[in-house]
N, C-alpha and C positions, 0 to 999 in steps of 0.2 A: 629164658626169661628170668630177670632177675630186678625187675622195677614196678614197685607196687605207688599206685597212688589213692589217698583218704581224701575224697572230699564232705568237709565238716569235722569240728572239732567240738559237738556239741556234750551235752550230759550223758548221752551214753556211747559215746567215743571212748573214754579211758579205758576199759578192760580190752578191747581190741585193739587199740594203739598198741599196748603194753604189750599184748600177744604178738602182733607184727614184727614190732622192733624186736625182740627177744628171736621171734624165728629167724629174722631178716640176718641178725649176725651167727647163725648156726648153719645159714644156708647160702653166706653169700650174695643175701637181697640187699636193697635201700628202700624205706618207706620215705615218701613224701605227703605231708599232711595240708592241706591247703583250706583255708578258712578263711572269711571276711573279716574276722577278730583275729589278728595275728597274734595277739598274745595269748587268748585260749589255746590256739595253735602249737605257740610256744611251749606252753604249761604242760600240755599233752604230750610233747615230743622229749622236753626235759634236756635237751643238748646231748641227746643220745647219739653214739657214733655212728648208729646203723641209720640214722633218720634226719628229717630237716623240716622245719615248718616254713611256709610262706604266705604270704598274704594273696588272696584271689577273690575278684568280684567275679564270681560265676557265670552271672549273665551277660558278663562281656565276651562275645562269640570268639576274637579273634585270640582273647589270653587264655579261655578255655581249652579251645584247642590246642594252643602252643604247648601247656602243660599234659592235656592227655596224650599229644604226641609223642611225649619222651619218657611215656610208661609201656606196662604192658598187662597188667591188671588194673582196671579202677571200683574202688570201692565207695558208693556212693552215699552218703548219710545226710544228704540235702533234704529239705522239704520234697514230698512225693511230686509235686507238680514242676520239678526241676528235673526229675529224673528222663524226663522224655528227649531234654537238650542233650542231656550227658549221654543218652543211648544212642541218640544220632550222630555225634561226636564218634563213639567207639564203633558204630557200625562203618562209616565212612574210613575211619583211620584203624580198624583191623583190631580193636582192643577188647580184651574179654570184661564184662561187668556185673558185678553182684551190687544186691542191695537189701538193706533189711525190710523196705517198705512192700507194700502190695502190690502185685503186678497188674498193672493197668491195662487198658484194653489197646492203649498207645505201644505199650509193649510188645502185646502178642500180635499185634499186627506187623511188626517186624521178622515174627519167627521164621519164615522161609529166607529172608538176605540172610539173617544170623546165621542159620543151617548152611547156606551156600557158602557162608564164610568161615564155617567151621570155628564159629565163635561162640564161647558161652556167656550166655546172660543169665541169669538165674536171680530172683527174689525173694521176698519174703523168709528169709533167713536170720530174723532176729528171735525173737521169744514169740510174741504173738502179734503178728506170723512167724513161724519157723520152727521152734523148737517145740512148738504144739503139733505142726505135720509130723516131724519126724519120729518123736515118740509114739503119736498115735500110730504111725504106719507099720511101725515095728510091731506093735501089741497087733494091731488088724492083721498083718500078714502070718505071725504064730499063732493067731487062731484060725486063720483060715488053713495053716498047713497042717494044724491038727484036727481038720474035718469038723471045726464050726464054723456054725452061720451066724454073722450078727444079725441080732433083732435090735438092738438102741446102740447110739454112741451120743455121748454128752461129754463135751470138752468145758472145761471152765479154768480161765487162768485171772488174776489181781496181781497188779503190783501196788501193796501197801507198806505201811509204817510196822514195823515189830514193835510187838507189845511193849517192851522195855523203851522204847522211843515215843510211846501212845502218848501225848500230854496235849492233848486239844479235845474239845467236845464232837470232833468231828471223826476223830481216828484217822486222819487221814492226812499224807503228805506229798509232796509232790518229789517223785525220783526220775520222771521221765518228761518230754514235749508237754509244757503246762496247755498249750494251745491244744491240743487232742486232749486233753482232761476236761477241758470245758465244753468242747464238741463232741463228746463221747455219745454215741446213741442217738445224733440228730438222722434221720431218715428214717425208714421201718423196717423193724426186726422182722427177718423171714427165721420160718422153723417148720420142722414137721413133726406131728407127735398124732399117735395112734393110727399112722397112716393118712392123717389130714394135716394139711397146709395149715399154718397159723402166721396173722400178719399184726404186729404191734404198732403204733404210729408212735413217733417221739412223745407227743403229748401224753400218753397213756403208757410208755415204757418202764419209766421207774416207781410208778404205782405198784407195777405187778412184779417187782422184784420178789423171789422167793429163799425161802432157807436153806443151807445146804450143810451138810456137816463133812467135814475134812479131816481125814484122819489125822488121827493124834491131835490135832490142832482146836476140835472144836465148832460151833456153829457159826457160819458164816451166812451173806446173802449173793444172790446174783440174778441178775438182768440180763437178757437175751441181748446178743450182738446183732449188729445190721443184717448181715445176711448167714444164717447160718448153712442154708444151701448150698452154697458156691462149691463149697468142696465134695458135696456126692460124686460127682466122675472122679476126680483126683484121687482120690480115696477108694474108689470102686465101690462105693454105697448107694448107687442108685435106686434100689429096690428098698432100702432100708425105710420100717416104719414110724422110727423115731430117731431124730437126728439136730441135736440143738448144742450152740458155741455160745458161752455168756464170761461176763465179767464177774470177778469175786471183789466183795467188797464187805467191812464190818458191818454189822447189825446197824441198822438206823440210818447209813449213808443215804440209801436210795429215796429215803421218804423226805430227807431235808433238801436232794439235791432236785427232787421232784418241786418244791416248794420256789427255787430258784427259777425253774421254767415255768412255773405260773406267772408267776413275779414280772418276769421278762428278762433276767439278766442273760439268759444265754444265748439271746438273739443275734446274729451277729450280720444281717440284715440292712442295717441302717446305720449311718452314723450320727451322733447326736451333734448338732453344730457347735455349741458352746459348754461341752463336757467339760472342757479344763475350768470353768470360773464355778460349775457346780459341786454341792458337796453330795457325799453319799446318799446321806438325809433327803437332798430335794432330788435327786434321783429318783427311789424309791418312792416317793412322795408322785413324783410326775406318773410312775407306772400306775396308778390307780383311775389315770383318767379322767371322766367326770365325775367322780367320787365328792361331794359336797362332805367331807368329813365334819363330824362334829366329835369324834373320838379321837385319841391319838394315832398317831400314826400306825405305831406296832399294832394298835388295836387293829386299825384298817385292814393293815398286813393279814394279821391272824384269821379275819374274817372272809378275806379273800382267798386263802389257802385253804381255809375250813380246818384250823389248829385252834388249841387253846393260846389263849396270849402267853401263858406259862409253860407252854408244852416244851419239848424236847426240843423240835424242831426250831421253833420260836429262839430257843437259847442257844440252837447251832446259828442262827441269822445275825442274830445281836453279836456273838462273839466274832463273827466273819467282820462285821462292819458295814453292813449296809443302811444303818441307822444313824453312822458314825457324821455328824459334823465338820469333818475335815475334807477338802477339795479334793477332787478326782486327780485334776491336774494331768489330763491325757486329750489333747485335743482332737476335734470331729473323730471320738473314739466310738466303737459299736459297744451296746450293752457286753456282747463276749467279753470284748478287748480290756473293757473295766473288768469286768470278774476277772478273768485272766490274771491282770497285774495286781489284784486285790489277792487273789490266791498265791500266786506268787513271795507276796510278803507274809502271809497269815497259814500256811500251810510248809513254809520252807525248812529244808531239813537243817537242824545245826550241825555245825562241825563232826559231832560225834555221835549223832544219831544214826541209826541202824534202819534201812529199809528191810522191806522182804516180799519175797515174790513167791505166791503158791500157784500151782497147777495142777489141775484134777483130772483126768481121765476117767470116765465109766462106761463099760464096754458088759453089754447082754449079749449073751448068744445060747444057742442051743448046740448040744454036743451028745452025740450016744444017746438021743431019748431025753438027756437032761437039759435042765435050766439053769445057768450060769451067770455071776454080774463078777467083773473082773474091775476093782479100782485102783489105779496108778496114778500116786500121788509124790510129788516134788514140793517140798520146802527149802526154801535158801533164804539165809539172811546177809545183808551185807555188813561191810565192815566198820563204813563210817559213810560221810555226806559226798565223798568222792568216790571210794571204791564199795559202789553199791550191787546189790545182788542184780538191779535191774541191767545197769550198765554189763556186768559179766554175762548174764543170760542172753542180752542183745549181742552181745560184741564176738561171746566166743565161740558161739557156732556160726557168725559169719567168718572168722579169724581163722576157725579150721577149715571152713571149706576153701578161702583164700588159698591157705597152704597146700589144698589138694591140687587146686589148680596149677599153681605154679611148680608144682612138683610133678605133672602128669599125671595124676592118679585119677582128676576126673574128666573125662572127654567127651562127654554125650554133648554135642551141640546143640544150638537150638536155646528159645525160651523155656524155662523151666521155673519150677518149686520144687524144694528139697525132700518129692515123695519118693523121691529115685534113690532105691536100695544103695547103690553106690554111693550115695551122697550118707542118708542117714547111720548107715552103719558104721563107718569110719568118724563120724561127729560125734554119734552117741558114745562110741568106745574111746574117743579121749576124754571126752567130757568125765565118765565113768572116772577116769584115772584120776580126773582133778577132783573126785567126790562129789560129784554132781549125779545124783542116781533118784530114780525113782523107785517108790516102796509101794511093792503090789498085794493087793489084798483077795482072796479068788475063794467065792462062798458059793454056795448050790442056794438057788433061787425057787 
């Protein structure tokens, strides 16, 4: 095998493509980066001697198949709904497939066929999901091998702005897919605590964020992820009485985001027919419905979200621009799309800004009659707006796994996620050589 195809050249692709191009020259491989935005692909490849950029409309069946047919390994960084199309082609044409996205039921439904053809289809190879699985499984297996029994597992991850680049009242900037930022948390969060299932619907999720202490970093806040119970079997934790996965944010973020939910700005269900002619002020006013207001719009919104008009939350909303008289200039857009475009402008990383990724696992376990808490924490900052920590921690686990497939070091066929020891051992070892290391703290409780 000597040919790799990367589908997608978006925000999180930089570190992956750089890594693959470097490895390609060492191993006589060749990397093709395909995107509907040819300029973006060309910028990522940067005239490298071991790679090329091509234009591709991935929804064109014949073009997509023609490109996939010429490669050995496909890495898809496309939106998740397109992975199934790519998977079908890879299965038909006998190509290995890696992604950073969640493995869907559509993926798993092909497991028998993938195994029969001795192909490797692996998803969830990014940061979260991805590095979270690998680092958690390493510790879980170490605890088990030492005779310990897990009684609680908590895992939290956040893509944030580094403190030195934090210059807005939301304490947040976008370093990954902005669409996912807007739609985060939609659905019902599920986890288990004290042996009891907990379900938190979207309209209450952000009001139930709780503080968390991050080793060496201070206090942040976390809200529960959509389905913490999804990985109990994969982690071998079916009987554990406490398991929760969550998202890390700076304090105050969740309360303000909850206000946007209450107003209606995160709704992706309906297009606003005359959205291009509306101002943000007019749209915000429209969300009041039949409220015949005698007060100012800001006062009415403050009343709607149960905040003082001069509160920190209202300051965040005003800074964001939802009371602005500027035109939206987006045709037939949903509220969520309007919010996404607004956030892209307001939460944009400046050229020399640094992002920051925090991941923290907490393992409670019993061993030899004693109770312990092991806290394992990774904090990493980016270099600038292009070479982000998010790009590295999404791309490098994916790239290292790709190298393992190309070199024949990963041979387990089928549809999998990286909880396999043969995967996470090699990935974590190489990341450690790059300085990407979790700091551990063990205390008796």
